LOPARO-331683 format. One record per residue (C-alpha): chain; x, y, z. Coordinates in pm, 1 decimal, always signed. Example, Ala and Ser with C-alpha at 12.3 -4.5 7.8 and 13.67 -1.06 7.14 Angstrom:
2
+-------+----------+----------+----------+
: chain :        u :        v :        w :
+-------+----------+----------+----------+
:     A :  +1230.0 :   -450.0 :   +780.0 :
:     A :  +1367.0 :   -106.0 :   +714.0 :
+-------+----------+----------+----------+
END
This chain:
218
+-------+----------+----------+----------+
: chain :        u :        v :        w :
+-------+----------+----------+----------+
:     A :  +6693.4 :  +3187.8 :  -6609.2 :
:     A :  +6514.8 :  +3590.4 :  -6527.2 :
:     A :  +6448.8 :  +3510.9 :  -6897.8 :
:     A :  +6214.2 :  +3214.5 :  -6823.7 :
:     A :  +6051.3 :  +3369.0 :  -6543.0 :
:     A :  +5895.2 :  +3573.5 :  -6669.2 :
:     A :  +5816.8 :  +3371.0 :  -6997.3 :
:     A :  +5617.9 :  +3132.5 :  -6734.7 :
:     A :  +5528.9 :  +3434.6 :  -6526.4 :
:     A :  +5368.1 :  +3545.2 :  -6868.4 :
:     A :  +5178.9 :  +3251.7 :  -6942.9 :
:     A :  +5003.3 :  +3222.7 :  -6563.2 :
:     A :  +4905.5 :  +3546.0 :  -6681.8 :
:     A :  +4801.3 :  +3441.0 :  -6993.4 :
:     A :  +4564.7 :  +3119.5 :  -6861.0 :
:     A :  +4470.6 :  +3264.6 :  -6522.5 :
:     A :  +4268.9 :  +3516.0 :  -6674.5 :
:     A :  +4133.5 :  +3383.8 :  -6941.0 :
:     A :  +3967.5 :  +3080.8 :  -6674.0 :
:     A :  +3855.3 :  +3375.9 :  -6448.6 :
:     A :  +3699.0 :  +3548.8 :  -6794.0 :
:     A :  +3537.9 :  +3294.2 :  -6869.1 :
:     A :  +3449.7 :  +3122.4 :  -6551.3 :
:     A :  +3292.6 :  +3481.8 :  -6401.4 :
:     A :  +3371.3 :  +3386.5 :  -6035.7 :
:     A :  +3152.0 :  +3735.9 :  -5957.4 :
:     A :  +2909.2 :  +3700.5 :  -6189.4 :
:     A :  +2788.8 :  +3283.9 :  -6080.1 :
:     A :  +2705.1 :  +3466.8 :  -5770.9 :
:     A :  +2395.2 :  +3562.5 :  -5801.9 :
:     A :  +2268.3 :  +3216.0 :  -5950.6 :
:     A :  +2429.2 :  +2985.4 :  -5644.8 :
:     A :  +2249.7 :  +3258.4 :  -5436.9 :
:     A :  +1881.8 :  +3194.1 :  -5588.5 :
:     A :  +1926.1 :  +2855.5 :  -5656.0 :
:     A :  +2045.7 :  +2771.9 :  -5263.5 :
:     A :  +1782.2 :  +3061.0 :  -5184.9 :
:     A :  +1608.9 :  +2736.8 :  -4913.4 :
:     A :  +1933.7 :  +2565.3 :  -4785.3 :
:     A :  +2084.7 :  +2680.7 :  -4487.7 :
:     A :  +2434.6 :  +2775.5 :  -4399.2 :
:     A :  +2573.3 :  +2486.9 :  -4345.6 :
:     A :  +2464.0 :  +2349.4 :  -4657.9 :
:     A :  +2503.3 :  +2646.5 :  -4903.8 :
:     A :  +2896.3 :  +2584.0 :  -4786.4 :
:     A :  +2818.1 :  +2201.0 :  -4884.1 :
:     A :  +2665.1 :  +2326.9 :  -5186.6 :
:     A :  +2966.0 :  +2546.3 :  -5227.8 :
:     A :  +3278.9 :  +2334.7 :  -5159.8 :
:     A :  +3135.9 :  +1999.8 :  -5372.0 :
:     A :  +3062.3 :  +2222.6 :  -5693.3 :
:     A :  +3370.1 :  +2432.1 :  -5705.1 :
:     A :  +3558.0 :  +2108.7 :  -5618.0 :
:     A :  +3333.9 :  +1888.1 :  -5868.1 :
:     A :  +3455.2 :  +2164.4 :  -6097.3 :
:     A :  +3838.7 :  +2191.0 :  -6065.1 :
:     A :  +3840.8 :  +1726.3 :  -6117.5 :
:     A :  +3636.3 :  +1714.3 :  -6447.8 :
:     A :  +3871.8 :  +2100.7 :  -6588.7 :
:     A :  +4120.7 :  +1908.1 :  -6496.2 :
:     A :  +4062.1 :  +1571.2 :  -6644.5 :
:     A :  +3960.3 :  +1727.8 :  -6947.8 :
:     A :  +4288.0 :  +1906.3 :  -7017.8 :
:     A :  +4486.5 :  +1588.9 :  -7044.1 :
:     A :  +4227.1 :  +1318.1 :  -7143.4 :
:     A :  +3988.5 :  +1594.2 :  -7353.0 :
:     A :  +4118.7 :  +1553.1 :  -7669.7 :
:     A :  +4109.7 :  +1146.1 :  -7660.6 :
:     A :  +3755.3 :  +1134.7 :  -7477.0 :
:     A :  +3641.2 :  +1368.3 :  -7801.9 :
:     A :  +3781.6 :  +1158.0 :  -8078.5 :
:     A :  +3658.3 :   +809.2 :  -7906.1 :
:     A :  +3288.5 :   +932.8 :  -7838.7 :
:     A :  +3284.9 :  +1154.9 :  -8154.3 :
:     A :  +3190.8 :  +1508.0 :  -7967.0 :
:     A :  +3296.3 :  +1807.8 :  -8088.8 :
:     A :  +3284.4 :  +2101.0 :  -7865.7 :
:     A :  +3025.7 :  +2288.9 :  -8069.2 :
:     A :  +2818.0 :  +1975.5 :  -7947.8 :
:     A :  +2917.2 :  +2063.6 :  -7635.2 :
:     A :  +2762.1 :  +2410.1 :  -7623.2 :
:     A :  +2449.3 :  +2295.6 :  -7717.6 :
:     A :  +2413.3 :  +2057.8 :  -7501.3 :
:     A :  +2492.5 :  +2358.1 :  -7223.5 :
:     A :  +2271.1 :  +2598.5 :  -7360.6 :
:     A :  +2004.4 :  +2318.8 :  -7330.3 :
:     A :  +2103.7 :  +2252.6 :  -6969.4 :
:     A :  +2125.1 :  +2678.4 :  -6920.5 :
:     A :  +1742.8 :  +2708.7 :  -7085.9 :
:     A :  +1567.1 :  +2455.4 :  -6878.4 :
:     A :  +1775.4 :  +2594.1 :  -6556.3 :
:     A :  +1728.5 :  +2946.2 :  -6651.0 :
:     A :  +1349.5 :  +2883.6 :  -6696.3 :
:     A :  +1291.2 :  +2771.5 :  -6362.5 :
:     A :  +1453.4 :  +3050.1 :  -6222.5 :
:     A :  +1188.4 :  +3317.1 :  -6382.7 :
:     A :   +938.0 :  +3129.3 :  -6313.9 :
:     A :  +1059.1 :  +3088.5 :  -5920.3 :
:     A :  +1017.3 :  +2727.7 :  -5952.5 :
:     A :  +1395.5 :  +2641.1 :  -5739.2 :
:     A :  +1239.7 :  +2877.0 :  -5453.9 :
:     A :   +880.5 :  +2788.7 :  -5469.0 :
:     A :   +837.8 :  +2551.3 :  -5124.7 :
:     A :   +964.3 :  +2531.2 :  -4759.9 :
:     A :  +1196.4 :  +2166.3 :  -4779.0 :
:     A :  +1270.9 :  +1955.8 :  -4531.1 :
:     A :  +1611.9 :  +1870.7 :  -4399.2 :
:     A :  +1610.4 :  +1534.4 :  -4623.2 :
:     A :  +1492.2 :  +1674.8 :  -4914.4 :
:     A :  +1754.3 :  +1944.6 :  -4886.1 :
:     A :  +2032.5 :  +1730.3 :  -4818.5 :
:     A :  +1910.3 :  +1611.6 :  -5172.7 :
:     A :  +1878.2 :  +1904.3 :  -5361.9 :
:     A :  +2192.7 :  +2043.4 :  -5261.1 :
:     A :  +2314.6 :  +1663.1 :  -5421.7 :
:     A :  +2149.8 :  +1746.4 :  -5745.5 :
:     A :  +2247.0 :  +2103.9 :  -5774.3 :
:     A :  +2580.5 :  +2127.4 :  -5637.2 :
:     A :  +2673.4 :  +1858.8 :  -5950.5 :
:     A :  +2490.5 :  +2000.1 :  -6261.6 :
:     A :  +2423.5 :  +2302.3 :  -6316.1 :
:     A :  +2642.5 :  +2431.3 :  -6016.4 :
:     A :  +2991.8 :  +2206.5 :  -6101.1 :
:     A :  +2892.9 :  +2156.0 :  -6405.4 :
:     A :  +2786.0 :  +2430.0 :  -6677.9 :
:     A :  +2835.9 :  +2675.5 :  -6468.3 :
:     A :  +3172.4 :  +2645.9 :  -6322.0 :
:     A :  +3276.0 :  +2307.3 :  -6555.2 :
:     A :  +3092.2 :  +2527.9 :  -6905.2 :
:     A :  +3129.9 :  +2449.6 :  -7231.9 :
:     A :  +3428.3 :  +2713.5 :  -7227.1 :
:     A :  +3647.2 :  +2684.3 :  -6986.2 :
:     A :  +3642.9 :  +2324.5 :  -7072.5 :
:     A :  +3741.6 :  +2443.9 :  -7415.0 :
:     A :  +3973.3 :  +2653.1 :  -7241.4 :
:     A :  +4161.9 :  +2405.7 :  -7049.1 :
:     A :  +4166.6 :  +2115.6 :  -7368.9 :
:     A :  +4320.3 :  +2391.3 :  -7598.9 :
:     A :  +4562.1 :  +2515.9 :  -7328.6 :
:     A :  +4696.0 :  +2164.4 :  -7260.3 :
:     A :  +4816.8 :  +2116.4 :  -7618.9 :
:     A :  +4991.4 :  +2431.2 :  -7576.0 :
:     A :  +5117.3 :  +2360.2 :  -7306.8 :
:     A :  +5450.7 :  +2240.5 :  -7380.4 :
:     A :  +5623.7 :  +2137.7 :  -7084.7 :
:     A :  +5596.9 :  +1977.2 :  -6711.3 :
:     A :  +5614.0 :  +2318.5 :  -6592.9 :
:     A :  +5326.0 :  +2518.9 :  -6833.9 :
:     A :  +5129.2 :  +2233.9 :  -6758.3 :
:     A :  +5131.0 :  +2224.7 :  -6377.9 :
:     A :  +5050.4 :  +2652.7 :  -6403.4 :
:     A :  +4735.0 :  +2530.0 :  -6579.0 :
:     A :  +4641.8 :  +2392.9 :  -6331.4 :
:     A :  +4781.8 :  +2621.2 :  -6071.3 :
:     A :  +4609.2 :  +2873.9 :  -6287.9 :
:     A :  +4256.6 :  +2689.8 :  -6285.7 :
:     A :  +4237.9 :  +2589.8 :  -5893.6 :
:     A :  +4309.3 :  +2981.2 :  -5819.0 :
:     A :  +4004.8 :  +3007.8 :  -6125.4 :
:     A :  +3825.7 :  +2763.2 :  -5850.7 :
:     A :  +3963.3 :  +2912.1 :  -5512.7 :
:     A :  +3825.0 :  +3247.7 :  -5545.4 :
:     A :  +3474.8 :  +3162.6 :  -5710.6 :
:     A :  +3473.5 :  +2924.2 :  -5402.9 :
:     A :  +3563.5 :  +3264.1 :  -5195.6 :
:     A :  +3248.4 :  +3480.9 :  -5327.3 :
:     A :  +2946.0 :  +3199.3 :  -5300.8 :
:     A :  +3086.0 :  +3089.5 :  -4933.8 :
:     A :  +2997.5 :  +3523.8 :  -4931.2 :
:     A :  +2661.8 :  +3487.0 :  -5051.1 :
:     A :  +2493.0 :  +3394.6 :  -4718.2 :
:     A :  +2591.1 :  +3760.5 :  -4550.6 :
:     A :  +2407.0 :  +3885.3 :  -4924.1 :
:     A :  +2115.1 :  +3689.9 :  -4953.4 :
:     A :  +2026.2 :  +3851.1 :  -4523.2 :
:     A :  +2119.4 :  +4175.7 :  -4697.4 :
:     A :  +1888.0 :  +4157.6 :  -4913.4 :
:     A :  +1595.4 :  +3976.3 :  -4802.9 :
:     A :  +1358.7 :  +3724.0 :  -4978.3 :
:     A :  +1182.0 :  +4011.8 :  -5191.2 :
:     A :  +1434.3 :  +4152.6 :  -5282.5 :
:     A :  +1632.7 :  +3756.0 :  -5363.9 :
:     A :  +1314.5 :  +3658.3 :  -5548.0 :
:     A :  +1399.5 :  +3999.4 :  -5817.1 :
:     A :  +1704.2 :  +3863.5 :  -5830.9 :
:     A :  +1626.4 :  +3558.9 :  -5947.9 :
:     A :  +1423.1 :  +3595.8 :  -6171.5 :
:     A :  +1650.3 :  +3909.7 :  -6304.9 :
:     A :  +1944.9 :  +3617.6 :  -6311.3 :
:     A :  +1732.4 :  +3361.8 :  -6489.8 :
:     A :  +1615.9 :  +3587.8 :  -6794.5 :
:     A :  +2004.5 :  +3633.9 :  -6806.9 :
:     A :  +2104.2 :  +3289.7 :  -6798.5 :
:     A :  +1789.8 :  +3168.6 :  -7031.1 :
:     A :  +2018.0 :  +3470.6 :  -7298.6 :
:     A :  +2317.9 :  +3238.8 :  -7160.1 :
:     A :  +2207.1 :  +2978.6 :  -7276.8 :
:     A :  +2137.4 :  +3078.9 :  -7623.2 :
:     A :  +2461.4 :  +3202.3 :  -7703.6 :
:     A :  +2576.2 :  +2921.7 :  -7666.1 :
:     A :  +2288.7 :  +2729.0 :  -7845.5 :
:     A :  +2414.6 :  +2947.7 :  -8164.4 :
:     A :  +2737.6 :  +2944.3 :  -8138.3 :
:     A :  +2745.1 :  +2537.9 :  -8103.6 :
:     A :  +2514.4 :  +2604.7 :  -8369.3 :
:     A :  +2692.9 :  +2819.6 :  -8646.0 :
:     A :  +2960.2 :  +2678.1 :  -8706.5 :
:     A :  +2742.5 :  +2346.1 :  -8786.3 :
:     A :  +2554.4 :  +2448.4 :  -8952.2 :
:     A :  +2849.9 :  +2669.3 :  -9193.5 :
:     A :  +2981.2 :  +2316.9 :  -9213.5 :
:     A :  +2662.6 :  +2233.4 :  -9433.4 :
:     A :  +2626.9 :  +2488.4 :  -9645.6 :
:     A :  +3002.9 :  +2472.1 :  -9737.0 :
:     A :  +2963.8 :  +2130.3 :  -9842.4 :
:     A :  +2914.8 :  +2057.6 : -10211.2 :
:     A :  +2779.4 :  +1761.3 : -10433.3 :
:     A :  +3067.0 :  +1585.4 : -10654.0 :
+-------+----------+----------+----------+
END
């Protein structure tokens, strides 16, 4: 029994650390701060709740149905990475040019904006990106019994929970760094996000190009 418990604890640590390193809750704070800089505290918190909830649902759904969906629609993990990279690149370009916080918005526009960014790109692909989705699918395939499947869901929930708590503190951080600091950070993060986008696209294109060159005519 103790051996079984030890195995489950080891499994939990493996699942949790893999999701934590891929989703990177702390690393996503600057992006969240930049994208919600023109929202008030209530709207920012609502955006954080919706984005993290959306990411959790997406990861759980893909964990249980990912292999089926990929086969039905003919989607590959490489293609998913390329698509995520394109979205990241566009988002990073807008951040680099300060387009996200370019103007003041009224309450109605702020609500629509918050609804928009909470799904894409905050929920998908910043949190539930190609890496996290692929990880959930692979780990679910490796989960040999229902206890390990539950452990997987708990690992996702804890990681997303840590992300939510981190994002909820973003308002206080923004007050400390001020408007100028936020603009500087947004441009810097825009550049970093564009680099991440390139990495995503390269990671997606590499196996595709490798497969193309490995095909030999009959």
